[in-house]
C-alpha positions in Angstrom: 62.8 101.0 92.3 64.8 99.0 94.8 66.5 100.6 97.8 69.9 99.9 96.1 68.7 101.7 93.0 67.7 104.8 95.0 71.1 104.8 96.8 72.8 104.7 93.4 70.8 107.3 91.6 70.0 109.9 94.4 73.6 111.4 94.4 73.4 111.7 90.6 70.0 113.5 90.9 71.5 115.8 93.5 74.4 116.7 91.2 72.1 117.4 88.2 69.8 119.5 90.4 72.7 121.6 91.6 73.9 122.1 88.1 70.5 123.0 86.6 68.8 124.8 89.4 70.9 125.9 92.4 74.4 126.4 91.3 74.1 130.2 91.8 73.0 129.6 95.4 76.0 128.0 97.0 74.5 127.3 100.5 71.4 125.7 99.0 73.6 123.6 96.7 75.6 122.4 99.7 72.5 121.4 101.6 71.1 119.5 98.6 74.3 117.5 98.4 74.4 116.9 102.2 70.7 115.8 102.3 71.2 113.4 99.5 74.2 111.9 101.3 72.2 111.6 104.5 69.3 109.9 102.8 71.7 107.4 101.1 73.1 106.6 104.5 69.7 106.0 106.1 68.7 103.8 103.1 71.9 101.9 103.5 71.0 100.9 107.0 67.9 99.3 105.5 69.7 97.8 102.6 72.3 95.9 104.7 69.5 93.8 106.2 68.7 92.4 102.7 70.5 90.1 100.4 70.8 88.8 96.8 70.4 90.6 93.5 68.7 94.0 93.6 67.4 94.0 90.0 68.9 94.3 86.5 68.2 95.2 82.9 70.0 94.5 79.6 71.9 97.5 78.6 73.6 96.2 75.4 73.5 93.0 73.3 76.1 92.5 70.6 76.4 89.0 69.2 77.1 86.7 72.1 77.9 89.5 74.5 75.1 90.7 76.7 75.9 93.6 79.0 73.6 94.3 82.0 73.2 97.1 84.4 72.7 94.9 87.5 73.0 95.5 91.2 74.2 92.8 93.6 74.1 92.7 97.4 76.7 90.5 99.1 78.5 90.6 102.4 81.4 92.6 100.8 78.9 95.0 99.2 77.2 95.6 102.6 80.5 96.5 104.3 81.7 98.7 101.5 78.4 100.5 100.9 78.3 101.4 104.6 81.8 102.8 104.4 81.0 104.8 101.3 77.8 106.3 102.6 78.8 106.8 106.3 82.2 108.4 105.6 80.7 110.2 102.6 78.0 111.8 104.9 80.5 112.8 107.5 82.8 114.4 104.9 79.8 116.3 103.5 79.0 117.6 107.0 82.7 118.5 107.6 82.8 120.3 104.3 80.0 122.7 105.4 82.5 124.3 107.7 85.7 123.7 105.8 84.4 125.1 102.5 82.0 127.7 103.8 83.9 130.6 102.3 84.9 128.9 99.1 84.0 130.8 95.9 83.1 127.6 94.0 81.2 125.8 96.8 78.4 124.7 94.5 80.8 123.2 92.1 82.6 121.4 94.9 79.4 119.8 96.2 78.4 118.9 92.7 81.7 117.0 92.4 81.1 115.3 95.8 77.6 114.1 94.7 79.0 112.9 91.3 81.7 111.0 93.2 79.2 109.3 95.5 77.2 108.2 92.5 80.3 106.8 90.8 81.6 105.0 93.9 78.2 103.4 94.8 78.1 102.2 91.2 81.4 100.3 91.6 80.2 98.8 94.9 76.8 97.6 93.7 77.9 96.4 90.2 77.4 92.7 89.7 79.6 92.4 86.5 82.9 93.7 85.2 81.4 95.8 82.4 79.2 97.9 84.8 82.1 98.2 87.3 84.4 99.4 84.6 81.9 102.2 83.5 81.7 103.5 87.1 85.4 102.9 87.6 86.0 105.5 84.9 83.4 107.8 86.3 85.2 107.7 89.6 88.4 108.8 87.7 86.5 111.7 86.2 85.0 112.9 89.5 88.3 112.6 91.3 89.9 114.6 88.6 87.3 117.4 89.2 87.7 117.3 92.9 91.5 117.2 93.0 91.6 120.1 90.7 88.9 122.0 92.4 91.3 124.9 93.1 92.5 124.9 89.4 93.7 128.4 89.7 96.7 127.0 91.5 99.0 125.4 89.0 100.0 122.6 91.4 96.3 121.6 91.8 95.7 121.6 88.0 98.9 119.5 87.5 97.9 117.1 90.3 94.5 116.5 88.8 96.0 115.8 85.4 98.6 113.5 86.9 96.0 111.5 88.8 93.8 111.1 85.7 96.6 110.1 83.3 98.4 107.6 85.7 95.0 105.9 86.4 94.4 105.5 82.7 97.6 103.4 82.5 96.2 101.0 85.1 92.7 101.1 83.6 94.0 100.0 80.2 95.3 96.8 81.8 92.1 96.4 83.7 90.1 96.6 80.4 92.5 94.1 78.7 92.0 91.6 81.6 88.2 91.9 81.3 88.4 91.2 77.6 90.7 88.2 78.2 88.2 86.7 80.7 85.3 87.3 78.4 87.1 85.8 75.4 88.0 82.7 77.5 84.7 82.2 79.3 82.0 84.3 77.5 81.1 85.8 80.9 81.6 89.2 82.5 79.4 88.8 85.6 81.1 87.8 88.8 78.7 85.0 89.6 78.8 83.7 86.0 82.6 83.7 85.9 82.7 81.8 89.2 80.2 79.2 87.9 82.2 78.7 84.7 85.5 78.3 86.5 83.9 75.7 88.8 82.7 73.5 86.0 85.4 74.0 83.3 89.2 73.9 83.2 91.1 76.8 81.5 94.7 77.4 80.5 96.5 78.4 83.7 98.7 80.8 81.8 95.6 82.6 80.4 94.0 82.9 83.8 97.3 84.2 85.3 97.7 86.8 82.6 94.0 87.9 82.8 94.3 88.3 86.6 97.6 90.3 86.3 95.9 92.6 83.8 92.9 93.0 86.2 95.3 93.7 89.0 96.7 96.6 86.9 93.4 98.4 87.5 93.9 98.0 91.3 97.5 99.1 91.0 96.3 102.4 89.5 93.2 103.0 91.6 94.7 101.8 94.9 98.1 103.6 94.1 100.4 100.6 94.3 104.1 100.7 93.2 104.9 101.8 90.5 101.6 103.7 89.8 101.5 105.3 93.3 103.0 108.6 92.2 99.6 110.4 91.7 98.3 110.0 95.3 100.7 112.3 97.2 100.3 115.0 94.6 96.5 114.7 94.9 96.7 116.3 98.3 96.5 119.6 96.5 92.7 119.1 96.5 90.6 120.2 99.5 91.3 118.2 102.6 87.7 116.7 102.9 88.3 115.3 99.4 91.4 113.6 100.6 89.4 112.1 103.5 86.7 110.7 101.2 88.6 109.8 98.0 92.2 109.2 99.2 91.5 107.5 102.5 88.2 105.7 102.6 86.7 105.0 99.2 88.3 105.6 95.8 91.7 104.2 96.7 90.0 101.3 98.4 88.1 100.4 95.2 91.0 98.4 93.9 91.2 96.3 97.1 87.4 95.9 97.0 87.5 94.7 93.4 90.3 92.2 94.2 88.2 90.9 97.1 85.2 90.4 94.8 87.3 88.2 92.4 89.0 86.1 95.1 87.8 83.0 93.2 90.1 84.2 90.3 93.1 84.8 92.5 92.8 81.3 94.0 93.0 79.8 90.4 95.9 82.1 89.4 98.9 81.4 91.8 101.4 83.3 89.7 99.2 86.4 89.7 98.6 85.9 93.4 102.3 86.0 94.1 102.7 89.2 92.0 99.8 90.7 94.1 101.4 89.8 97.4 104.9 91.1 96.6 103.6 94.4 95.0 101.5 95.0 98.1 104.4 94.3 100.4 106.8 96.5 98.5 104.3 99.3 98.5 103.7 99.0 102.2 107.4 99.2 103.0 108.5 101.8 100.5 105.6 104.2 101.3 106.3 103.9 105.0 109.9 104.9 104.5 108.9 107.9 102.4 106.5 109.0 105.1 109.2 109.3 107.7 110.8 112.2 105.9 107.8 114.3 104.8 107.0 117.7 106.3 103.5 118.3 104.8 100.9 116.9 107.2 98.6 115.7 104.4 101.5 114.1 102.5 102.5 112.1 105.6 98.9 110.8 105.7 99.0 110.2 101.9 102.1 108.0 102.2 100.5 106.3 105.2 97.5 105.5 103.1 99.7 104.0 100.4 101.4 101.8 103.0 98.1 100.6 104.5 96.7 99.9 101.0 99.9 97.8 100.4 99.0 95.8 103.5 95.5 95.2 102.2 96.7 94.2 98.7 99.3 91.8 100.2 96.6 90.1 102.3 94.3 89.7 99.3 97.2 88.2 97.3 97.6 85.5 100.0 94.2 84.1 98.8 96.2 82.2 96.2 99.1 81.4 98.5 99.8 77.6 98.8 101.6 76.4 101.9 101.9 72.7 102.7 99.1 72.0 100.3 96.7 74.5 101.9 95.3 77.5 100.2 94.3 80.4 102.4 91.6 81.4 99.9 88.8 83.6 101.1 90.1 84.0 104.6 93.2 86.0 103.4 90.9 88.1 101.1 88.6 88.7 104.1 91.6 89.9 106.1 92.4 92.5 103.5 88.9 93.7 103.3 88.6 93.8 107.1 91.6 96.1 107.2 90.0 98.2 104.5 86.9 98.5 106.6 88.6 99.6 109.8 91.2 101.8 108.0 88.3 103.8 106.4 87.3 105.1 109.8 90.6 105.9 111.4 92.3 107.2 108.2 89.2 109.4 107.4 89.5 110.6 111.0 93.2 111.5 110.5 92.6 113.3 107.2 89.7 115.3 108.6 91.8 116.0 111.8 94.6 117.3 109.5 92.0 119.4 107.8 90.9 120.9 111.1 94.5 121.7 112.0 95.1 123.3 108.6 91.9 125.3 108.9 92.8 126.5 112.4 96.4 127.3 111.3 95.2 129.5 108.4 95.9 126.8 105.8 99.5 126.1 107.0 100.4 122.5 106.1 104.1 122.3 107.2 104.3 120.4 110.5 107.5 122.3 111.4 105.4 125.5 111.6 103.0 124.0 114.1 103.2 122.9 117.7 101.4 123.1 121.0 98.0 122.4 119.5 97.0 119.9 122.1 96.3 122.8 124.5 94.7 125.0 121.9 92.6 122.3 120.0 91.9 119.6 122.6 89.0 117.8 120.8 90.8 117.7 117.4 94.1 116.6 119.1 92.5 113.8 121.2 90.5 112.4 118.3 93.7 112.6 116.1 95.7 110.7 118.7 92.9 108.0 118.8 93.2 107.7 115.0 97.0 107.5 115.3 96.8 104.7 118.0 94.4 102.8 115.8 96.7 103.1 112.8 99.7 102.0 114.9 97.7 98.9 115.8 97.5 99.4 119.6 94.9 97.2 121.4 92.0 97.3 121.7 91.5 99.8 118.9 90.2 98.7 115.4 93.6 98.7 113.7 94.9 96.1 116.2 92.4 93.5 115.1 92.5 94.1 111.4 96.3 94.4 111.2 96.6 91.2 113.2 94.4 89.5 110.6 96.6 90.8 107.8 99.8 89.6 109.5 98.2 86.2 110.3 97.7 85.7 106.5 101.4 86.3 106.0 102.7 84.3 109.0 103.7 81.3 106.8 105.8 83.5 104.5 108.8 84.6 106.5 110.0 87.4 104.1 106.7 89.1 103.9 106.0 88.7 107.6 109.3 90.6 108.3 108.3 93.3 105.7 105.0 93.6 107.5 106.6 93.9 110.9 109.1 96.5 109.7 106.2 98.5 108.1 104.3 98.3 111.4 107.2 99.8 113.3 107.7 102.6 110.7 104.0 103.4 110.8 104.0 103.9 114.6 107.3 105.9 114.2 106.2 108.4 111.6 102.8 109.0 113.2 104.4 109.5 116.6 106.7 112.0 114.8 103.8 113.9 113.4 101.8 114.0 116.7 104.9 115.0 118.7 105.7 117.9 116.4 102.2 119.1 115.8 100.4 118.7 119.2 103.2 118.9 121.8 105.9 121.4 122.6 105.4 125.1 121.8 104.0 126.9 118.8 106.6 127.4 116.1 104.8 130.1 114.1 102.2 132.8 114.6 99.6 130.8 112.7 99.8 127.8 115.2 100.1 130.1 118.2 96.8 131.7 117.5 94.9 128.5 116.5 91.5 127.8 118.1 89.2 124.8 118.1 87.2 124.3 114.9 83.4 124.8 114.8 81.0 122.1 116.0 80.1 121.2 112.4 83.7 120.1 111.9 84.2 118.6 115.4 81.2 116.4 115.3 82.5 114.2 112.3 85.8 113.9 114.2 84.1 112.5 117.3 81.9 110.1 115.3 84.9 108.8 113.3 86.9 108.4 116.5 84.2 106.2 117.9 84.4 104.2 114.6 88.2 103.9 115.0 87.7 102.5 118.5 84.8 100.1 117.8 84.9 99.0 114.2 87.3 96.2 114.9 84.9 94.4 117.4 82.7 91.6 116.2 79.4 93.4 116.7 80.6 96.2 114.3 81.6 93.9 111.4 80.1 90.5 112.1 76.9 91.4 110.3 78.7 91.2 106.9 81.9 89.2 107.7 82.1 86.0 109.7 85.0 86.3 112.2 85.6 82.6 111.8 86.4 83.3 108.1 89.4 85.4 109.1 93.0 84.1 109.5 94.0 83.9 113.1 97.6 84.6 114.3 99.6 81.9 115.9 101.4 82.1 119.3 102.8 85.4 120.4 102.4 87.2 117.1 99.7 89.7 118.4 101.9 90.5 121.4 105.0 91.0 119.2 103.1 93.3 116.9 101.8 95.3 119.9 105.4 95.7 121.3 106.6 96.8 117.8 103.9 99.4 117.7 104.7 100.7 121.2 108.4 100.8 120.4 107.7 102.8 117.2 105.6 105.3 119.1 108.3 105.7 121.9 111.1 106.0 119.3 109.2 108.8 117.5 108.5 110.7 120.7 112.1 110.4 122.0 113.7 111.5 118.7 111.4 114.5 118.0 110.3 115.9 121.3 111.5 119.5 121.7 112.9 119.6 118.2 112.5 122.6 115.8 114.0 120.8 112.8 114.3 117.2 111.7 117.4 115.5 113.2 117.1 112.7 110.7 118.1 113.4 107.1 117.7 110.6 104.6 117.6 112.3 101.2 116.5 109.2 99.3 113.4 108.9 101.5 112.7 112.7 101.3 113.0 112.6 97.5 110.7 109.5 97.4 113.3 107.2 96.0 113.6 109.6 93.0 110.7 107.8 91.4 109.2 111.0 90.1 112.5 112.0 88.6 112.8 108.6 86.9 109.4 109.0 85.4 110.4 112.5 84.3 113.5 111.1 82.6 111.4 108.4 80.9 108.9 111.0 79.6 111.7 113.1 78.3 113.5 110.3 76.6 110.5 108.4 75.2 107.6 110.8 74.9 109.6 114.0 74.2 112.2 112.1 72.2 109.5 110.6 70.0 107.9 114.0 69.7 111.1 115.7 68.5 111.7 112.8 66.0 108.1 113.2 64.7 108.7 117.0 64.4 111.9 116.5 62.5 110.3 114.0 60.1 107.3 116.3 59.6 109.4 119.4 59.0 112.2 117.9 56.9 110.5 115.1 55.0 106.7 115.5 55.0 106.5 119.3 55.2 109.9 120.2 53.8 110.3 117.8 50.9 106.9 116.4 50.0 104.5 119.3 50.8 106.6 122.4 50.4 109.0 120.7 47.8 106.1 119.8 45.5 104.7 123.3 45.9 108.1 124.9 45.1 108.4 122.7 42.0 105.0 123.7 40.8 105.6 127.3 41.5 109.0 127.2 39.6 107.5 125.6 36.5 104.6 128.1 36.7 107.1 131.0 36.9 108.9 129.6 33.9 105.8 129.3 31.8 104.5 132.6 33.0 107.5 134.3 31.4 106.2 133.0 28.1 102.9 134.8 28.5 104.1 138.3 29.4 101.8 140.1 26.9 104.7 141.7 25.0 103.9 141.8 21.2 107.6 141.9 20.2 108.3 138.8 22.4 105.4 136.9 21.0 106.4 137.7 17.4 110.0 136.5 18.1 108.7 133.2 19.7 106.3 132.8 16.8 109.2 133.2 14.3 111.4 130.9 16.3 108.7 128.3 16.3 108.4 128.4 12.5 112.1 128.0 12.2 112.1 125.0 14.5 109.2 123.4 12.6 110.9 123.9 9.2 114.1 122.5 10.6 112.3 119.4 11.9 110.5 118.8 8.5 113.8 119.2 6.7 115.5 116.6 8.9 112.5 114.2 8.5 112.4 114.2 4.7 116.1 114.5 4.0 
C-alpha cells in the first residue's frame, strides 16, 4: 500500500464504517469522518515530497483496450491534493459546530467522506477511464450532500438539477474520451502525450475531441450554459458549499483541463472556444452577483466568475500570438488561481456559514447589518477573504489574478472583459460587506447575533492565513515553478490594483447606510432569464414530445391497435356466443335452416 493509496481509500473506509457500525451514534460518526480527513491531510504532507507513479493494476482488458486503476503524482497533483485534504479537513472541523444539532449528522458525514474519496480519485488518476469513474462518483456524492435536507422541496429539486445538468456535460466528456481512444488507442495521460509527440493526427478530430472533453469541464465547473445548477446548489448545508462549490468539485474541471494542456496546445480551435466560454462566464456571473440578496448565492455567482477566469487562462495554452504559443504557462496561471481561490473562497463560504448560523439561519443580506461589532473574528476574516478575492496586494488573489490577466494581455477583447470582471468582483463584494458588517442591525436575528464557537472560528483563521500567504513563492513553489507563470507587462498590475480599489470604494459609497438596494437591474436579478429559457425549452421539447408520445399511445397504439383489436375480438365473440345460447328451440331452428341451405346448395350445384 502506497501513501497515495491510503489517502484514496481511507475516506471510503470511513464512509463504510459509519454506514455499517456507527450510523446510530451521530457524534461518533462525525469523529470517524473527521479523523479520516485529518489522517489524509497528514499523509498528504508526506506524499507531496515524492514523485512519479504511485502504483497500478489492470482493472479491465477488452480486445486492444486495457483499463488500469493507476495513481500518478505530478506537480499539479501535489497542489490539488493539498487543496482537497486541507480544505476538506477544515470543512469537517467547521461542520462539527455547524451541524451539531442536525438530525441526520451521521448521513451528512458519510456523504463528506464519500465525496473526499471521489475527489481524491479524480486528482490521483493517471488515465481518463479512472478519472471518469471518480468523476461520476463525485456527481453522486454531491447529489447526496446538496439534497441533505431533502425534506425541503427546494433542496431536493436543487440536488436533482445539479445531477441532471452535470450528466449533459459528462456525456460530452465520455464522447471525447472515446474519440481520443479511437484515434490513438490510449487513455492514459502520459500515453496520449507520447503518441501526440511522435504521430500526426487530423486537426479536426483533435479539436472535436478536445471540445467534447471540455464539455465535462463546462458541467462540473459550471460554465455557461451549464452553470445553472451551482446557484441552486446553495440549498445544501453551507460547509458543503465551501468544500464542493468553492474549493474542490467545481475546480475539478479546471484541474482536468490543466492536466491535458498538451491536447489544448494541439487544438487551437478548441482552445479558442475554451477562452471565450471562460471569459463569458466570468463577466455574466459577475453581473448576476451584483443584484443577488442571498449571501450564499452572491458567493456562488462569484465562484462562477472566478472559475471563468481559470478556464479562460487555461484556454490561452493554445493561443497563438506572433507565432508564440503560451502553452503550459497559461495553464499554470489558471491552476495557480485555482489554488489561491480555494483558500479565500472556502474562507468566504465558511464565513457566510458563520453569519447564517449566528443569525438563526437568515440568508438575506438586507436583514443583516452591524455584525462587525458583534462578530469581530468572523467579520475580519471575511474582509480578508474579500480583499483577496478583489485582488488587492499583497494578498494571494493579487498574484494569481495578475497571472491570469498576464495570459490574456495579448488579446485586447478578453483583457477588457477580465478588467471589467475585476471591477465588478470588487464592487459586489464591497456591497455584501457594507450591508452585512457595517451600519446597524436590520432585523432581530442580526441584532442578537454573537460570535460563533471556537470549533467554527479556528477554520476561519487558518483559511484567512491561507488567503494571505498562498500567493507567495514559498507557499506554491514546491509544486509550481514561478518562472513557468506568465508575467504581466508594464503597468498592468498597478492598473488592476486601481480597478480593485475603485470597485471597493464604489460599492461602499453606493450601499453605506442603505436599507434597500438603490440599483435595480431586472435582467441581472433574474439571471439573464436563462433559467426561464431552459424552462421554455423543456416545456417545448421534453413536455411537447411527451404529449405527442401520449397522444400516439392513447389514440394509435392503445386506442386502435390494442383496444381496437380487443373490441373486434369481443364483438365477434359476442356474435358467436349468441349462437350457443343453450335454447333447444333455437338450436332446432338453426339445424333446420342449415339443412335447407345445404339442400339449396346441392340443387344449385347439380342443376
